[in-house]
VMD Tcl script that draws the C-alpha trace (Angstrom):
set ca {
  {118.67 99.47 108.50}
  {122.45 99.78 107.95}
  {122.91 98.58 111.53}
  {120.99 95.41 110.74}
  {117.83 96.47 112.55}
  {114.60 95.34 110.80}
  {112.60 98.27 109.49}
  {109.16 98.70 107.98}
  {109.68 100.42 104.60}
  {113.32 100.18 103.66}
  {115.46 103.14 102.67}
  {115.25 102.66 98.89}
  {111.45 102.31 98.93}
  {111.01 105.46 101.02}
  {113.30 107.50 98.76}
  {111.43 106.19 95.71}
  {108.05 107.16 97.16}
  {109.30 110.61 98.24}
  {110.20 111.43 94.64}
  {106.91 111.97 92.80}
  {108.52 111.55 89.38}
  {110.16 108.28 90.31}
  {106.88 107.02 91.78}
  {105.04 107.79 88.54}
  {107.77 106.05 86.52}
  {107.50 102.92 88.67}
  {103.70 102.87 88.46}
  {103.74 103.39 84.70}
  {106.33 100.65 84.20}
  {104.10 98.24 86.13}
  {100.98 99.11 84.15}
  {99.21 100.83 87.04}
  {96.82 103.58 85.82}
  {97.68 107.18 86.71}
  {96.58 110.62 85.44}
  {98.61 111.85 82.45}
  {101.83 113.17 83.96}
  {104.79 114.98 82.39}
  {108.01 116.48 83.71}
  {109.18 119.82 82.30}
  {112.83 120.72 82.75}
  {112.54 124.02 80.88}
  {109.73 126.52 80.27}
  {110.23 126.08 76.53}
  {108.55 122.66 76.73}
  {105.37 123.88 78.41}
  {103.34 124.28 75.20}
  {104.18 120.73 74.16}
  {103.24 119.38 77.60}
  {99.81 121.06 77.52}
  {99.21 119.73 74.00}
  {100.05 116.20 75.15}
  {97.78 116.42 78.17}
  {95.08 117.76 75.90}
  {93.20 120.17 78.15}
  {93.35 122.91 80.75}
  {93.42 123.44 83.69}
  {96.39 121.32 84.78}
  {97.90 120.44 88.13}
  {101.50 121.40 88.84}
  {103.64 119.82 91.54}
  {107.13 120.14 92.88}
  {109.22 116.97 92.99}
  {108.59 116.43 96.70}
  {106.10 117.63 99.27}
  {103.25 116.42 101.45}
  {99.91 117.51 102.89}
  {99.12 119.36 99.63}
  {102.19 121.61 99.80}
  {103.78 122.39 96.45}
  {100.60 121.55 94.51}
  {98.63 124.11 92.48}
  {96.07 124.29 89.71}
  {96.77 126.46 86.66}
  {93.98 127.59 84.34}
  {95.83 129.09 81.35}
  {98.85 128.46 79.14}
  {100.26 131.90 79.91}
  {99.92 131.30 83.62}
  {101.61 127.93 83.35}
  {104.45 129.37 81.29}
  {105.00 132.16 83.82}
  {105.12 129.70 86.71}
  {107.50 127.43 84.80}
  {109.78 130.36 84.04}
  {109.82 131.36 87.70}
  {110.29 127.90 89.21}
  {112.47 126.16 86.64}
  {114.39 128.92 84.88}
  {114.76 131.57 87.58}
  {114.77 129.52 90.79}
  {116.80 126.72 89.15}
  {114.63 124.05 90.77}
  {115.39 121.58 87.98}
  {111.95 120.21 87.13}
  {108.23 120.80 87.35}
  {105.58 118.08 87.29}
  {102.55 118.88 85.14}
  {99.59 116.56 85.55}
  {96.16 116.12 84.03}
  {93.34 117.65 86.05}
  {90.56 115.12 86.59}
  {87.45 117.30 86.59}
  {85.02 114.57 87.56}
  {86.85 113.99 90.86}
  {85.41 117.34 92.05}
  {87.89 117.83 94.88}
  {87.53 114.26 96.15}
  {89.93 111.36 96.40}
  {90.33 108.05 98.21}
  {93.13 107.25 100.67}
  {93.77 103.51 101.06}
  {95.96 102.52 104.03}
  {97.91 99.31 103.51}
  {100.06 97.39 106.00}
  {101.84 94.14 105.21}
  {100.03 93.56 101.93}
  {96.58 94.02 103.48}
  {94.13 96.91 103.26}
  {93.59 98.14 106.80}
  {91.27 101.10 106.16}
  {90.04 103.44 103.43}
  {88.59 106.93 103.55}
  {87.22 109.47 101.14}
  {88.67 112.96 101.43}
  {86.62 115.95 100.33}
  {88.02 119.43 99.74}
  {86.99 122.04 102.30}
  {85.61 124.47 99.68}
  {84.09 124.28 96.21}
  {86.98 126.28 94.77}
  {89.60 124.05 96.46}
  {90.78 121.02 94.46}
  {93.10 119.65 97.19}
  {91.34 117.30 99.57}
  {94.12 116.86 102.14}
  {92.97 116.49 105.74}
  {95.73 118.88 106.90}
  {94.20 121.56 104.64}
  {90.80 121.22 106.29}
  {89.42 118.53 104.00}
  {86.50 116.49 105.31}
  {86.90 112.73 105.70}
  {84.52 109.80 105.78}
  {84.75 106.04 105.47}
  {85.05 104.76 101.90}
  {83.77 101.55 100.35}
  {86.27 100.27 97.79}
  {85.48 98.39 94.61}
  {87.38 95.22 93.80}
  {89.35 97.09 91.13}
  {90.30 99.88 93.54}
  {91.57 97.30 96.00}
  {93.67 95.56 93.34}
  {95.19 98.82 92.09}
  {96.02 100.10 95.58}
  {97.73 96.83 96.52}
  {99.58 96.68 93.19}
  {100.84 100.26 93.60}
  {102.16 99.52 97.08}
  {103.91 96.36 95.89}
  {105.40 98.11 92.85}
  {106.94 100.76 95.10}
  {108.35 98.10 97.42}
  {106.49 99.42 100.47}
  {105.21 97.39 103.40}
  {103.19 100.32 104.76}
  {101.64 102.92 102.46}
  {98.85 105.38 101.92}
  {97.70 105.11 98.30}
  {95.69 108.03 96.95}
  {93.17 107.11 94.25}
  {91.02 109.24 91.96}
  {87.70 107.95 90.67}
  {87.66 108.91 86.99}
  {85.41 108.18 84.04}
  {88.06 105.69 82.90}
  {88.21 103.93 86.26}
  {90.41 104.37 89.34}
  {93.82 105.99 88.91}
  {96.68 106.32 91.38}
  {97.48 109.91 92.28}
  {100.25 109.31 94.81}
  {101.84 106.62 96.97}
  {102.91 107.83 100.42}
  {105.57 106.05 102.47}
  {104.71 107.87 105.72}
  {100.95 108.50 105.58}
  {99.30 110.38 108.42}
  {97.07 108.54 110.88}
  {94.74 111.23 112.22}
  {92.38 111.55 109.26}
  {91.98 107.85 108.51}
  {91.49 106.99 112.18}
  {88.85 109.70 112.55}
  {87.03 108.69 109.37}
  {86.96 104.94 109.92}
  {87.27 104.39 113.66}
  {89.87 101.71 112.89}
  {92.98 101.42 115.06}
  {95.43 101.89 112.18}
  {98.33 102.63 114.53}
  {97.67 99.34 116.31}
  {97.77 97.47 112.99}
  {101.18 99.01 112.23}
  {102.50 98.09 115.69}
  {101.26 94.48 115.43}
  {102.78 94.06 111.98}
  {106.09 95.58 113.10}
  {106.26 93.36 116.19}
  {105.50 90.25 114.13}
  {108.19 91.15 111.61}
  {110.70 91.72 114.41}
  {109.94 88.29 115.86}
  {110.35 86.62 112.47}
  {113.72 88.28 111.94}
  {114.83 87.33 115.45}
  {113.89 83.69 114.87}
  {115.84 83.65 111.59}
  {118.94 84.91 113.37}
  {118.56 82.32 116.15}
  {118.39 79.53 113.55}
  {121.53 80.81 111.83}
  {123.38 80.87 115.14}
  {122.18 77.40 116.17}
}
mol new
graphics top color blue
foreach p $ca { graphics top sphere $p radius 0.5 }
foreach p [lrange $ca 0 end-1] q [lrange $ca 1 end] { graphics top cylinder $p $q radius 0.2 }
display resetview
């Protein structure tokens, strides 16, 4: 990008999406629904965070990570406090994300793949075991094609636009209050969504990238003319 080469997903957008806290801030600022999410910078705030979320268990996340890494479920206040003390206070990691656990999702979520402002494919991911809340394909989660509601489509597209991404995998939870955005991924994997839907997602990315390259080339030719 610094060399003037057109890219799909610019540097700032990728960095924004990689930081889970920043992503949640951007989504919240744009009125896009998400699970209740708080950032604890010290274990002393854990009690207040649980009170604000309003229920246990809760989901904890590190600031970055993919494929379900750095994500855990915590059942008790004491357990959460111990983890916070270890990660924040002792390991000096800086922050811990604490998020509402959406019970009705039952280990399922929706991955919506978007390229160039269009929904290319969508799949439902299902956790590999009843006691596993993470549905990631890389963790053995099952995948199948998903039919999206009009509201789910609008929210997924709005989340991608808010994060400034041209290509994204938006993870949605179906809750009793409607769809909520769990994460926005700047470099979503292709294997699961291709297997679930049979759609050539990689081809869609290549076609969009080639078209963008041609547009940029034509702009430069006009400037030089």
